[in-house]
N, C-alpha and C positions, 0 to 999 in steps of 0.2 A: 551880320549871322550868317556864319557859313551852313553848309550842309549838316554837318555834325550837330550844329546848334540848334537847326530849325526845330519848331515844332513837334511831335509827332501824332501819327492817327491812334486809334484805340491801340492799348498796348499789347504789341504782339504775342508777349509772352501769355496774358490772360486767354486772349484767343486761341490761343495755340493749347494751351492747358484744358481749354474748354473743349475745344472742339480737334484738335489736332490728330485724336485718334481716328476721326472721319478725314482726315486730310489727308494722312499719309500709309493708311493700311488698307485701302481698297486695291491698292496695284500689287500688294503680295500675293493676291488668292492666283493660281494659276493650276495648270493639271500636274498631274504626277506622271504620267510617263514619256517615254522619250527613246526614240531610236535617231542614233547620230546618224547625219549626212541626209534625213528624211525629213521631210515639212510635218509640223504635228499640229492639227488644229486646235492644240490645245496649249500648246507653249510656244507658236509661231513659228515662222519659215526659219531656216536652217542658215540664216544669216542675220546680220543688224539687218534693222528697218532703218532706211536714211532718212534726214531731216530735212523737210524744203523749207522755201522762204514764201511767205505773201505780200510782206508788206515790203515796199521802197525803203531805201536806204534812209531818207530824208523820216519817212513815217517810225523807222525802228527807232532813228534818234531821239523822236520827241515820244516814244514809248519808254524809253531808257529813262528821259527824264521825267516823266509821270511815276514809274514803278520807283524810282528814286525818293519820290515825294510820300508815296503810300506806306511805302516801308522802309522809312530813312537810317542810314549809318548815323548811330551815337556808339554807346560801347561796344555793340558787335556789329559785323557786317551788316547791311541792309540788302534791297531787294537789286538795286543794281550790281551788286559785287557778287550775286548769285546770278547775274544775268538770268534775271524773272523776265525781262522780254522776248528772251530766245526761245523760252517755252510756248509765251504767248504767238509768239509768231510761228511756229511750229503747230500750232494747235490750229492756227487760222489756213494753213497750208496743208493740213492733214489729209486730205485727198488727192492730193500732188504728189502722193508717196503709194508704194504698194507693196504688203497693205497699208490702208490708212493708219495715221498715227493718232491713233485712240486709245486702244488696250495694250497694256505692257503684257509681253508673255511671263511666263513665270514654271516653278515656285522660284527659282533663285537668281539671283542676281553672282557675280564672281568675287564680290567684295568680303564674304567670308568663307571660302574655301570652296568652293564650286569650279567646277573645271572649264564654265561658259559663262558669259550672261545671258540668260534668257529674257530679262526683260527688257533688253534689249532687241527682242524678236520678238516685233508685234504681231497680235492676233489677227486675222479677217475676219471681216464681217459679213455676216447675212443679211439679206435683203431686206429685210425690217432694220436691223440696225444702222445698216448704211443710208435707209431713206430717213430716221430718227436723226441722225449724226449730219446731213446735209440741211436739214430745216434748222440745225443749232446753230451750223458754223455757216453756210452759205445762206439760209432764207428760202422762201419759197421763189424768189425770184420773178413771180405771176405764172407758174409754171400749174395748170389745173392739178398735176397730179402730185404738187406738193401743197395746195390749199384746200383741203377737205376739211380744216378748221378755219381756215381765211388764212390771209396773209400773215407772212412771217418775216421779221426782221431779223439776217442772221449776224452771227459775231462780225464776218468781215466787214459788215458795212457800218455796223456799232463802232467797231475802232476804225473804220477809215474815216469815216464822216467826223467821228468824235477827237481823233487826233487833228484835224485839220481846221477843227474850231477850237482847242488849245492854241494852235498857232494863231486865229486869225483873233481869239482874246489879246493874247500878246500884243498884237500889234496894237490893238485899242489901249493898252496900256500908255503906248507911249504917247498918245493922243490925250492924257488925261482921262481917259473913260474909266472909271474905277466900280467895281459893285456897288447896288443900291445899300446892298447888307454888310458894307465893310464894316464898321464900327462894331456890328456884332460879332462878325468874322474876326476881329482883332481881340475883341475881347472875351467872345465864347471857346474859341478855336485855336486862336495864337497866344493865349497866355497872356492875354493884355500888352500887344506887342506895341507902341506907342505908334500914333499914327505918322509923326515925323519920320519913323523909321520908312515908312512905306512910300513917302513922299520923295524922299531923299534920292531914294533910288531908282522911283518913276522918272522924277526931274533928269538924272544920269542917262534916260534911253534913249537911242537914238530913231527909233520908228523901225530898224532893220531886222531887228531880235524876234526870233521864233521863240515859242516855247521852252525849247532847250537853253537856249543862250540866258533866259532868266536867271537871276540869282536866287536861292532856294526860296527866300520869305515871299518875293512877288509869285511866282512857282504856287506857293501854300495857298496865297492870295484867291488863285484862280480856281485853285482845286477844292478848297472849302466854301465853294461859292454856290451854297444849296439852290439860291434861287435861281439860275442858271439851267434848267433843265436839260441841255443838251451836256453839259460838263456834270449834270446829276447823274445819267442814263449812260453814260463813258463810265465813269468810276465806280456806280454800283456793280459794273459786270468787270473790269479790272481790277478792284479790291481783292474780289475771290480768287480769282486767274491770279494775280500777283502773289497771293498766298500759297495758292499751287505749285508757281514757279520757284519757288524760294524756299518753300519747307518739301516740295515733293519729291519724288526719288529723278535722280539727278537722268537716268533717261527719257523725260519726257523733254529733256533742254533745258531745263534750269539748274537751282542747286549747285552752280558750280564749284568745283572744287571741296563740297560737301560742305559749303560753309553755312546751311540753313540748319542743318544737323548740328555740326561742331558748335555754332553761337547756342544752340539751344540745347547742350550738351545730351542729345539723341541718340543712342548709337547706332540708329538706322537698321537696316536688314543683317541678321545675325544668321540666318540660316545658310547652309546646313551645317555651320560650327556648332550653333545653337549656346546654352548658356551652361557652367559650369554646376554640380551640385552645389557648392558654396554658394554660388552667387545665384541661386535662387532660392537659397534659405536663409543668408542675410541680406541685410539692406546697404545701398550703395553707402559708401563716404560721404559722410557730409559736405554738401557744397557751403559757399561762405552765408546762405541767406536762408539754409535749410531750418536753423534756431528759429525765425519769425513765423513757420510755419505749426499747426498743430500736428498732434503725434499721426493721426490717420495719414498725413499728406507728407510723412516724413522728416517732422519736428522731434525736436527733443522732449524727452516727457519730464518737466519739469514737477517736484514735489508740492502738493496742494499747501497752498499759502505760503510760498517761499517766498515770492516776491520777484523772482529770478527773470519772469516775461512780464511786459507789458500786456495790458487787455491787448487782442488786437482783432480787427474787423474782416471780415472776408466774403466776399459774395458766394453761397455754394453752387460749386462746378455744375451742377443741373440747372442754377438758374441763369448761368452765363449760355450752356451749350443750349435751353430755350428761348434767350435773347436772338442768340444767332439764327435759330431757325426760324423763327418770328419774325424776324427780318425780310425773308425772302428774295435773300441777293440785294438788297437794298443798303449800299453803307450809310446812309443819311437814317434810315430808318435805325440800323444797327448802332448808330452813335446815341439816337435818342434812348434806346434800352438803355444802353451802356450807363448812359447819365443818370437814369432811374438807379439802376443798380448799383452806382456808389452810394447813394443814401443811406443813412444806416436804418436796419430795418432788425426788429428783435430777432429773428430767425437766422440773421445772417451772422450774430455776434458769436464771438469764439473765445473766452476766456485761456490764456494758454494757461493760466497757473490753476484753474480749476476753483478758483477763489470764489 
């Protein structure tokens, strides 16, 4: 089984359509005034903000192998093609740059006619924002001024410890130590993958492999092991960061060559060019799967009783958005909610022929 054939996490198109507006629009906000050659607190400095690195080369390699499993390549490019690991590393190193790599400026990039890319010029943080984001990224580190609500483990520690644990789990596989929940992982998470496929790959290991050296199937076995609290803690954080790095603005370090946008047919930021009157007034040309959607989602209007379209079951977008929010950042919780959402319920049934 190669990377392209490996089973996927929850369908990225489902997540993107349900919550993509939140993921990809926050960075579009920015100030409206600008003086060329002068730093503007609303638009960032008059120079692009550099990216820094926090992780070692070995850690970045492990992280790249992880994001490749969280959003694997298939019919479209995945997180590895988008270099989502670069965006994650840039976030971990946010305070190694000045200003910190947190809030991209605005209002425009240079992708739609603007003279310069304001999004590449990050906005300085005030004192409150600096403390809040240092807590998120660096943690409290035992400092009294940061532990007013108790100790906080930052993203840097979560990633550093989690990536080391992935490599440790890879070394364990060579000794024949497999997850206790392997049968459940193969049955429910890896589409009934035969145990023999796993054992054949394990028997071929030499004991020198890191997580990045493992074949995709064995990396999936580790990533999907919800019984491992350390793996779960890392994946819960890394999955959302991988979504951002794959589908967010490239100024944050990911979405290389805009593959996250082109693969989902999202046009990206179009200001200041904007849309023509015709584009605003008429629907987009139909795509290959649009006929499967009901009319409010851009599908065709099948005549009543024509039999031209079969009944279609779709989860309501509001339900999917609620599932993402209710999961509170936990990928395991999100998967459980999506499993429930996939079951047929009357309020989710749409009959395209209105019969």
